[in-house]
C-alpha positions as CSV (number, residue, x, y, z in Angstrom):
1,M,-86.6,-149.1,4.0
2,A,-84.3,-146.6,5.8
3,W,-81.6,-149.1,6.0
4,W,-81.7,-149.4,2.2
5,N,-80.9,-145.5,1.8
6,E,-78.1,-145.9,4.3
7,L,-76.7,-148.9,2.5
8,M,-76.7,-147.5,-0.9
9,G,-75.7,-144.0,0.1
10,R,-72.2,-145.2,1.2
11,V,-70.4,-143.4,-1.5
12,S,-68.9,-140.0,-0.9
13,G,-67.0,-137.7,-3.1
14,A,-63.7,-139.2,-1.4
15,G,-64.8,-142.9,-2.4
16,R,-66.9,-145.6,-1.0
17,S,-67.1,-146.2,2.5
18,P,-66.3,-149.4,4.2
19,A,-68.8,-152.2,3.6
20,L,-71.7,-152.2,6.1
21,A,-74.1,-155.3,6.3
22,Q,-77.7,-154.6,7.0
23,R,-79.6,-157.8,8.4
24,V,-83.3,-158.3,7.4
25,E,-85.7,-161.0,8.6
26,V,-87.4,-162.4,5.8
27,A,-89.0,-165.3,7.6
28,P,-89.0,-166.8,11.1
29,G,-85.5,-167.9,11.9
30,L,-84.3,-166.6,8.6
31,T,-82.3,-163.3,8.0
32,V,-80.5,-161.9,5.0
33,S,-77.4,-159.8,5.4
34,V,-77.1,-157.2,2.6
35,T,-73.7,-155.8,1.9
36,R,-72.5,-153.1,-0.5
37,H,-69.0,-153.7,-1.4
38,A,-66.3,-153.9,-4.1
39,R,-65.5,-157.0,-6.0
40,P,-62.0,-157.2,-7.3
41,T,-61.6,-157.9,-10.9
42,S,-58.6,-157.9,-13.4
43,K,-59.9,-154.6,-14.6
44,G,-60.4,-152.8,-11.3
45,P,-63.0,-153.0,-8.5
46,V,-66.7,-153.5,-9.3
47,D,-69.3,-152.0,-7.0
48,C,-71.3,-154.8,-5.9
49,V,-74.3,-155.7,-3.6
50,S,-74.4,-159.3,-1.8
51,Y,-77.1,-161.0,-0.1
52,V,-76.3,-163.8,2.3
53,S,-78.7,-165.8,4.1
54,D,-78.4,-166.9,7.7
55,G,-80.9,-169.7,9.0
56,L,-81.3,-172.1,6.0
57,A,-78.7,-174.5,7.3
58,A,-80.5,-175.0,10.4
59,K,-83.1,-176.6,8.0
60,G,-80.7,-178.9,6.0
61,Q,-80.3,-176.2,3.3
62,K,-77.0,-174.7,2.6
63,E,-76.7,-171.0,3.0
64,L,-77.3,-169.1,-0.4
65,V,-75.3,-166.0,-1.7
66,F,-76.4,-163.7,-4.4
67,T,-73.9,-161.2,-5.6
68,L,-75.0,-158.6,-8.4
69,P,-73.9,-155.0,-9.6
70,A,-75.1,-152.4,-7.3
71,G,-76.9,-150.6,-9.9
72,M,-79.4,-153.7,-10.1
73,A,-80.0,-153.8,-6.4
74,D,-83.0,-151.5,-5.9
75,E,-85.5,-151.8,-3.2
76,A,-88.1,-153.4,-5.6
77,F,-85.7,-156.2,-6.6
78,S,-84.6,-156.8,-2.9
79,S,-88.1,-157.2,-1.8
80,K,-88.5,-160.0,-4.8
81,L,-85.0,-161.6,-3.6
82,F,-86.3,-161.6,-0.1
83,S,-89.4,-163.4,-1.2
84,F,-87.3,-166.0,-2.8
85,F,-85.2,-166.6,0.2
86,A,-88.5,-167.2,2.1
87,T,-89.5,-169.6,-0.6
88,I,-86.3,-171.5,-0.4
89,N,-86.9,-171.7,3.3
90,Q,-90.3,-173.1,2.9
91,F,-88.9,-175.8,0.7
92,A,-86.3,-176.7,3.1
93,E,-88.7,-177.1,5.7
94,Q,-90.3,-179.5,3.4
95,G,-86.9,-181.5,2.7
96,R,-86.6,-180.0,-0.5
97,T,-83.1,-178.6,-1.0
98,V,-80.7,-177.6,-3.6
99,D,-76.9,-178.3,-3.7
100,T,-73.9,-177.8,-5.8
101,G,-74.6,-178.3,-9.5
102,G,-78.4,-178.0,-9.0
103,H,-80.8,-175.3,-10.4
104,T,-83.9,-173.5,-10.2
105,Q,-86.0,-173.0,-13.3
106,F,-88.6,-169.9,-13.5
107,G,-91.4,-169.4,-15.4
108,Q,-92.3,-165.9,-16.6
109,R,-91.8,-164.5,-13.1
110,S,-88.0,-164.9,-12.9
111,L,-85.8,-162.9,-10.7
112,F,-83.6,-162.1,-13.6
113,P,-85.8,-161.9,-16.7
114,G,-84.9,-164.7,-19.3
115,R,-82.8,-166.3,-16.7
116,H,-82.7,-169.2,-14.3
117,L,-80.4,-170.2,-11.5
118,L,-77.5,-172.4,-11.3
119,Y,-75.9,-173.2,-7.8
120,V,-72.2,-173.2,-7.6
121,P,-69.7,-173.1,-4.6
122,A,-69.7,-169.9,-2.9
123,E,-66.2,-168.2,-2.5
124,P,-64.9,-165.6,0.1
125,L,-65.7,-162.1,-0.7
126,P,-63.9,-159.0,0.5
127,E,-65.8,-157.4,3.1
128,V,-68.7,-159.9,3.3
129,S,-69.3,-162.7,5.6
130,V,-69.7,-165.9,3.6
131,P,-70.7,-169.0,5.7
132,P,-68.7,-172.3,5.2
133,N,-70.2,-174.5,2.3
134,A,-72.7,-171.8,1.1
135,L,-73.9,-171.9,-2.4
136,A,-73.7,-168.9,-4.8
137,A,-76.7,-168.6,-7.1
138,V,-75.6,-167.6,-10.6
139,P,-78.2,-166.7,-13.2
140,V,-77.8,-168.6,-16.7
141,T,-79.7,-168.2,-19.8
142,E,-82.5,-170.6,-21.1
143,G,-79.8,-172.0,-23.6
144,E,-77.1,-172.4,-20.9
145,L,-79.8,-174.3,-18.8
146,A,-80.3,-176.7,-21.6
147,L,-76.6,-177.4,-21.5
148,V,-76.9,-178.3,-17.8
149,E,-79.9,-180.5,-18.3
150,R,-78.1,-182.3,-21.1
151,F,-74.3,-182.3,-20.1
152,G,-74.4,-181.7,-16.5
153,A,-73.6,-178.6,-14.5
154,T,-69.7,-179.1,-14.3
155,R,-69.3,-178.4,-18.0
156,V,-71.2,-175.2,-17.9
157,M,-69.6,-174.1,-14.7
158,S,-66.1,-174.6,-16.1
159,S,-66.9,-173.0,-19.4
160,L,-68.3,-170.0,-17.5
161,G,-65.1,-169.9,-15.7
162,R,-63.1,-169.9,-18.8
163,M,-65.2,-167.0,-20.3
164,C,-65.0,-164.8,-17.2
165,S,-61.4,-165.6,-16.3
166,H,-62.3,-167.1,-12.9
167,F,-61.3,-170.3,-11.3
168,P,-63.3,-172.6,-11.2
169,C,-66.4,-170.6,-12.1
170,P,-68.0,-167.0,-11.6
171,T,-70.1,-166.6,-8.2
172,W,-71.7,-163.4,-9.4
173,F,-74.1,-162.0,-12.0
174,D,-72.8,-159.9,-14.8
175,P,-75.7,-159.0,-16.9
176,E,-73.5,-158.0,-19.8
177,R,-71.6,-161.5,-20.0
178,P,-72.0,-163.3,-23.3
179,E,-74.2,-166.4,-23.6
180,L,-72.4,-169.5,-24.0
181,P,-72.5,-171.1,-27.4
182,H,-75.3,-173.4,-26.5
183,A,-76.6,-174.5,-29.8
184,E,-73.1,-175.3,-31.2
185,M,-72.0,-177.1,-28.1
186,L,-75.2,-179.4,-28.1
187,Q,-74.6,-180.1,-31.8
188,A,-71.1,-180.8,-31.6
189,S,-70.4,-182.9,-28.4
190,M,-70.1,-186.5,-28.4
191,L,-72.2,-186.5,-25.3
192,S,-75.3,-185.6,-27.4
193,N,-75.2,-189.2,-28.9
194,I,-74.6,-191.3,-25.7
195,A,-76.8,-192.4,-23.0
196,S,-75.7,-190.7,-19.6
197,A,-76.4,-190.4,-16.0
198,R,-76.0,-187.5,-13.7
199,L,-73.8,-188.0,-10.6
200,R,-73.4,-184.8,-9.1
201,E,-71.4,-186.1,-6.1
202,A,-69.1,-188.2,-8.2
203,R,-65.6,-187.0,-9.3
204,V,-63.2,-188.1,-12.1
205,L,-59.8,-186.8,-11.9
206,Q,-56.5,-187.2,-13.6
207,M,-53.7,-187.7,-11.1
208,G,-50.1,-188.4,-12.5
209,S,-50.9,-191.6,-14.7
210,D,-54.0,-192.6,-12.9
211,I,-57.5,-191.8,-14.1
212,V,-59.6,-192.1,-10.9
213,L,-63.4,-192.1,-10.5
214,R,-64.6,-191.3,-7.0
215,L,-68.3,-192.2,-6.1
216,V,-70.2,-191.8,-2.7
217,P,-72.3,-194.7,-1.2
218,G,-75.8,-194.7,-2.7
219,A,-74.5,-194.3,-6.1
220,E,-74.9,-197.9,-6.7
221,A,-78.7,-197.9,-7.0
222,L,-78.4,-195.1,-9.7
223,L,-75.9,-197.0,-11.6
224,Q,-77.9,-200.4,-11.3
225,Q,-81.0,-198.5,-12.8
226,L,-78.8,-197.2,-15.5
227,F,-77.7,-200.6,-16.6
228,A,-81.1,-202.1,-16.3
229,E,-82.3,-199.6,-18.8
230,L,-79.3,-199.9,-21.3
231,P,-78.9,-202.5,-23.9
232,A,-76.1,-204.8,-23.0
233,N,-72.5,-203.5,-23.5
234,M,-73.7,-200.2,-24.7
235,P,-71.3,-197.1,-24.1
236,F,-72.4,-194.6,-21.4
237,A,-71.5,-191.5,-19.8
238,L,-71.3,-190.6,-16.3
239,L,-71.7,-187.0,-15.9
240,T,-69.7,-186.1,-12.7
241,G,-69.2,-182.8,-10.5
242,L,-66.6,-180.4,-9.4
243,D,-63.8,-181.7,-7.2
244,P,-62.9,-179.0,-4.7
245,T,-59.3,-180.4,-4.3
246,A,-58.7,-180.0,-8.0
247,D,-56.1,-177.6,-9.1
248,A,-57.3,-177.6,-12.8
249,Y,-60.5,-178.1,-14.7
250,F,-60.7,-179.3,-18.3
251,V,-62.8,-177.2,-20.6
252,W,-64.0,-177.7,-24.0
253,A,-65.8,-175.7,-26.7
254,P,-66.7,-176.6,-30.2
255,G,-63.8,-176.8,-32.8
256,Q,-61.3,-177.1,-29.9
257,R,-58.5,-179.7,-31.1
258,E,-56.2,-179.7,-28.4
259,P,-56.8,-180.3,-24.4
260,Q,-57.5,-177.4,-22.5
261,A,-57.9,-176.5,-18.8
262,I,-58.4,-173.6,-16.5
263,T,-56.1,-173.1,-13.3
264,P,-55.9,-170.9,-10.2
265,P,-54.1,-167.7,-10.7
266,G,-50.4,-168.3,-10.6
267,Q,-50.9,-172.1,-11.0
268,N,-48.1,-173.7,-13.1
269,N,-48.2,-177.3,-12.6
270,A,-51.5,-179.1,-12.1
271,E,-51.4,-182.4,-10.2
272,R,-55.3,-182.9,-9.9
273,L,-57.1,-182.3,-13.2
274,C,-60.8,-182.6,-12.9
275,G,-62.8,-183.9,-15.8
276,N,-66.5,-183.2,-16.5
277,F,-67.5,-186.8,-17.3
278,L,-66.3,-190.3,-17.7
279,V,-67.5,-192.3,-20.8
280,V,-67.2,-196.2,-20.4
281,V,-66.9,-198.1,-23.8
282,P,-67.1,-201.9,-23.2
283,E,-66.1,-204.8,-25.7
284,Q,-62.8,-203.3,-26.8
285,E,-59.7,-205.4,-27.8
286,K,-57.4,-203.4,-25.4
287,D,-57.8,-201.6,-22.0
288,A,-57.0,-197.8,-22.6
289,S,-58.1,-194.4,-21.4
290,Q,-58.3,-191.1,-23.5
291,L,-59.0,-187.5,-22.8
292,V,-62.1,-186.6,-24.8
293,E,-63.4,-183.0,-25.0
294,D,-63.4,-182.1,-21.2
295,G,-63.8,-185.5,-19.9
296,F,-62.3,-189.0,-20.0
297,A,-62.9,-192.3,-21.8
298,W,-62.3,-195.9,-20.5
299,L,-62.0,-198.5,-23.2
300,L,-62.4,-201.7,-21.8
301,T,-62.0,-205.4,-22.7
302,E,-65.0,-207.8,-22.0
303,A,-63.1,-209.1,-18.8
304,S,-62.3,-205.5,-17.5
305,W,-65.8,-204.3,-18.3
306,K,-67.4,-207.0,-16.1
307,A,-64.8,-206.0,-13.2
308,V,-65.8,-202.3,-13.5
309,K,-69.4,-203.1,-13.8
310,R,-69.4,-205.1,-10.7
311,A,-67.5,-202.5,-8.8
312,L,-70.1,-199.8,-10.0
313,T,-73.0,-201.7,-8.9
314,E,-71.7,-203.4,-5.7
315,G,-69.7,-200.3,-4.2
316,G,-66.5,-202.1,-4.8
317,A,-63.0,-200.5,-5.0
318,L,-61.1,-201.3,-8.5
319,A,-57.6,-200.6,-10.0
320,L,-56.9,-201.8,-13.5
321,L,-53.7,-201.3,-15.3
322,D,-54.3,-200.6,-19.1
323,S,-53.0,-202.7,-21.9
324,A,-49.8,-200.6,-22.5
325,G,-48.9,-200.7,-18.8
326,S,-48.9,-197.0,-18.6
327,K,-52.1,-195.8,-16.8
328,R,-54.2,-197.0,-14.0
329,L,-58.1,-196.9,-14.1
330,R,-59.3,-196.8,-10.6
331,I,-62.6,-196.7,-8.9
332,E,-62.8,-195.3,-5.3
333,W,-65.6,-195.0,-2.8
334,A,-65.8,-192.2,-0.2
């Protein structure tokens, strides 16, 4: 790999040279651009290498981005990563794709020992050409993957965002990052004791006095199945996804007493606060909504619950005013 020596040798006594991307063909119709660059942080620039695919989108798979410390990106690792890209390419040709909030679980032969991959929205990187709608592959631990599988990916993304002081979540691998307190989170969260359904393309937002659940066509079938399996009028949670239009994301940790959220740098007043789930509690005396952990709860009377269930299973829009007359509970389809 002569190109590798050129790429990794672009540091001189006067400092790092401008970024140079090297393109490597890893499968017919699929190349990977490898770029050594600086990733800005609050503590100064970090020397990184990013691997960006080109060709997956033609097969229905969003392009993938890996960003990791330059010290990890040796020839042996690069060869393994190129093989992984080729495998994703094969899966895409079979119609097996990943998207935001999805994950890849490894056995003993992991790219990153002891870790799996969580896919999050990629973001622009200085000196790196990142395709629109690309996914960043972020390594997570076994315990963090357990959180994804139980609570959905959104809680893990926003929790990592708070830990790394990056909105909405980090898009790179930091081998020195502390692990989320997964055991404590699994034990303390009310979501551990309630039936749930994962709807990664759904969103739940607080916009002014409105709590809005946004769904996409096709969710009706999943919700019909959920209600068929649940005992009548049992509370349930919808584990929703990140909203790219949100300007704040609620976050939660065990022992937290007050609502907390992360925002972009310089953001003072949030207008679109994204929650990580919506709990629906039927058979209540009054209609009301609450902020619970890093999500929302709708407490519904029998009549309102019937209207909500009908809207969820039939794809209908709905707007309910709570019993106090102060908040609207809305269901929208897009």
